[in-house]
C-alpha positions as CSV (number, residue, x, y, z in Angstrom):
1,X,206.5,154.0,95.5
2,X,205.4,157.2,96.8
3,X,202.0,159.2,96.2
4,X,204.1,161.7,94.1
5,X,205.7,158.9,91.9
6,X,202.3,157.2,91.6
7,X,200.4,160.3,90.3
8,X,203.7,161.3,88.2
9,X,202.9,157.7,86.9
10,X,199.6,157.9,86.1
11,X,199.6,161.5,84.8
12,X,202.0,160.0,82.2
13,X,199.7,157.3,81.5
14,X,196.9,159.5,81.0
15,X,198.9,161.8,78.7
16,X,200.0,158.8,76.6
17,X,196.4,158.1,76.7
18,X,195.5,161.4,75.4
19,X,198.1,161.4,72.5
20,X,196.6,158.0,71.3
21,X,193.1,159.4,71.4
22,X,194.3,162.0,69.3
23,X,196.3,159.8,66.9
24,X,193.1,157.4,66.7
25,X,190.5,160.3,66.0
26,X,193.4,161.2,63.1
27,X,193.2,157.7,61.8
28,X,189.4,158.0,61.8
29,X,189.2,160.8,59.7
30,X,190.9,158.8,57.2
31,X,187.7,157.3,56.3
32,X,187.5,159.4,53.3
33,X,191.2,158.3,51.7
34,X,191.0,157.5,48.4
35,X,194.6,155.6,48.6
36,X,193.4,151.9,49.5
37,X,196.5,150.3,50.2
38,X,197.9,153.1,52.6
39,X,194.4,152.8,54.5
40,X,195.0,149.2,54.3
41,X,198.4,149.7,55.8
42,X,196.9,152.1,58.7
43,X,194.4,149.4,59.5
44,X,197.2,146.6,59.7
45,X,199.3,148.8,62.0
46,X,196.4,149.4,64.3
47,X,195.2,146.1,64.5
48,X,199.0,145.1,65.3
49,X,198.8,147.9,68.1
50,X,195.3,146.6,69.3
51,X,196.9,143.0,69.9
52,X,199.9,144.3,71.6
53,X,197.7,146.4,73.9
54,X,195.5,143.8,74.6
55,X,198.4,141.3,75.4
56,X,199.8,143.5,77.5
57,X,196.7,144.1,79.2
58,X,196.4,140.4,79.8
59,X,199.9,139.9,81.0
60,X,199.1,142.6,83.7
61,X,196.0,141.3,84.8
62,X,197.6,137.9,85.7
63,X,199.5,139.9,88.3
64,X,195.9,140.9,90.0
65,X,195.9,140.8,93.6
66,X,192.8,142.6,94.8
67,X,189.0,141.7,93.7
68,X,188.8,145.1,92.0
69,X,191.7,144.3,90.0
70,X,190.6,140.9,89.4
71,X,186.9,142.0,88.1
72,X,188.9,144.8,85.9
73,X,191.2,141.7,84.8
74,X,187.7,139.7,83.6
75,X,186.5,142.8,82.2
76,X,189.5,143.2,80.1
77,X,189.3,139.4,79.2
78,X,186.0,139.5,77.8
79,X,186.8,142.7,75.7
80,X,190.0,140.8,74.4
81,X,187.3,138.0,73.5
82,X,184.9,140.0,71.9
83,X,187.6,142.0,70.0
84,X,189.2,138.5,69.1
85,X,185.8,137.4,67.7
86,X,185.2,140.6,65.4
87,X,188.8,140.4,64.1
88,X,187.9,136.8,62.8
89,X,184.3,137.6,61.6
90,X,186.3,140.2,59.6
91,X,188.6,138.1,58.2
92,X,186.1,135.5,57.1
93,X,183.8,137.9,55.5
94,X,186.7,139.7,53.7
95,X,187.3,136.5,51.7
96,X,183.2,136.6,50.2
97,X,182.7,140.1,49.6
98,X,180.1,141.0,47.3
99,X,178.2,144.6,46.9
100,X,175.3,143.9,49.1
101,X,177.9,141.9,51.6
102,X,180.2,144.8,51.6
103,X,177.5,147.0,52.5
104,X,176.6,145.0,55.6
105,X,180.5,144.5,56.5
106,X,181.2,148.2,56.3
107,X,177.5,148.8,58.2
108,X,178.9,146.2,60.9
109,X,182.5,147.7,61.2
110,X,181.0,151.1,61.6
111,X,178.7,149.9,64.7
112,X,181.7,147.9,66.3
113,X,183.9,151.3,65.9
114,X,181.2,153.2,67.6
115,X,181.0,150.3,70.6
116,X,184.7,150.4,70.9
117,X,184.7,154.4,71.4
118,X,182.1,154.0,73.7
119,X,183.8,151.6,75.7
120,X,187.0,153.5,75.8
121,X,185.2,156.5,76.8
122,X,183.8,154.9,79.7
123,X,187.3,153.3,80.6
124,X,189.0,156.7,80.4
125,X,186.3,158.0,82.8
126,X,186.8,155.0,85.3
127,X,190.8,155.5,84.9
128,X,190.1,159.2,85.9
129,X,188.2,157.9,89.1
130,X,190.5,155.5,90.0
131,X,193.6,157.7,89.7
132,X,191.7,160.2,91.9
133,X,190.7,157.7,94.2
134,X,194.0,156.0,94.5
135,X,195.6,159.4,95.5
136,X,192.9,159.9,98.1
137,X,193.6,156.7,99.4
138,X,196.9,157.4,99.6
139,X,196.7,160.6,101.6
140,X,194.5,158.7,104.0
141,X,197.0,156.0,104.6
142,X,199.9,158.6,105.4
143,X,197.5,160.5,107.5
144,X,196.9,157.3,109.6
145,X,200.3,156.4,109.4
146,X,201.4,159.7,110.9
147,X,198.6,160.0,113.6
148,X,199.7,156.5,115.0
C-alpha cells in the first residue's frame, strides 16, 4: 500500500471517528429526554455498537505483529474487560433499584461516562500522532530506498 493510500485510509478513519464523536455528543445531549423508552432504545443501540467495535478491535489485535501493536492490543483488551465489567455491574444493579441506589447508580454511570470520554480523547490524540508518525516513517523509508 502506497503512502498516499495509507494516508487516505487513515484520513477516512479519522473522519469517521469525528462523525462518530459528533453522533455521541448529540446522543449525550439526550440526557434530558423525557421519553424513557426512546432513550432506552438509544442506550441499547449504543451498547450494541460499542460491543461490535470492541469485538472488531479484539479481532484486529489478534493480527498484531510488532511490539507497539501488541501493547495497543493489551490496552484494548484491558479496556474491553473494564467495559464488560461496567456493563455487568449496570445490569446487576438495575434489578435492585431503590431511590438511593438509583442516585448512586446515576453518579457511578456519570463517572464511567466521563472516564470513557477522557480515554477516547487520549486515544484520538494518540491516533493522530501514530498517523503522522507512520507518514513520516513511510517518507523516510522511501527516501532510504531512493538513495540506494
